[in-house]
N, C-alpha and C positions, 0 to 999 in steps of 0.2 A: 941746737935742736937736731936730732938725727934726721937723715934724709927721708926716711919713711914717715916720720912725724911731720916734716915739712910738706910732704906730698899730701898727707891726710888733712893738714891745715888748709892747704890750697883747695882741696876737694870740698871742704866745708865752705870756704869763702866763695867758690864758684857757685855752689848750690844756693848759698844765702843770697847772692846777687840776684838770682832768678826769683827766689821766693819773695824777697823784699820788693823787687820790681813789680811782681804780680799782685801781691797782697798788701803792700805798704808795711811800714814798721809796726803799727798797732795791730794790723790784721795777721801778721806772721807770728805763729807760736813756736816755741822751742820744738814741739813735736813736728810741726811743718818743716822747720829747718833741718832737723835731724833726719826726717824721712827723705827729704830731697837729697841730702848728702849720703844717704844709705848707711847711716850709723845710728846708734842708740842715743837718746837724749843725754844720758849720763856721760857718754864719750864726748859729746859736744861741750859739756862743762869742763872737761879735762883741758880743752884748748882755749875756751873763752869763759870768762867769769859769768856772763849772762848775755841776754839778747842785745843789750845796749853796747856791751864790749865787742860783741861780734859785729854789729853794725858800724861802730866807730872804727874798728880795725879794717873792715871792708872798705869804707870810704877813704880812710887815710892811705891805705896801701894802693888802691886803684888810682887815686889822685897822684900819689907819688910816682907810680908807674907811668901814667900818662905824661906828667910834666917831665919826668926824668928821661923818657925816650923821645918825646915829640918836640919839646921846647928847644933844646940846644940845636937840633938839626934844622928846624923850620923857622925859627924866629931869632933875629939878631938884634940885640938891644943897642948896638952901636949905630944903627941906621937912623936917618932923620925921620920925624914923625910920619911924613907922607909915604915913606917906604915901610916903616915899621908897622903901622896900624893895619894895612892890608894883610901883612904876614901874620900878625897876631890874630886878626879876624879869621883867617883861614885855619890857623891852629885851633882856635876855639870851636869852630864848626866841625872840624875833624874829630876833636875830642868827644863831642856829643853825637856824632853820626851813628855809632853803634847803638842799636835800640836799648840794650841793657844799660849803657852809660847814660843815655838820655832818661831812661826810667828812674835810675838812681838819683840823678840830678833833680828831677821833678819831685821825687820823694823827699829829698832833703829840703827843698824850698817850701814844701807844704807841711812839713812836720810842725805840729803845734807847739812842741816844747823841746826845741833843739838845745836848750841849756843843759839838759840832762847828759848830753854827749860830752865825753872828756875832751 
């Protein structure tokens, strides 16, 4: 993917995170998502198959980012449980401290039909 396409994709994901956090999955429309990203709805479909694909991409990439950057530095799996569990607890709290991350987590938990996500 060309750098400008990657930038545009990131722009869409950032906007989608805000819209999904505010309106929920069911409440967010393609028009809402495109408007927040400052693109046309048709261009959104160039990057993502549909709203479910956008949401699944957002969740998987944000989780991968969080675990990829936070986990190796803050949590050592080689420690005994009494040392590991407090580190893991701190990691978990830090992961959901940003309001948008917490909002997306709450959205995922309360989604009625999560089986539709890939």
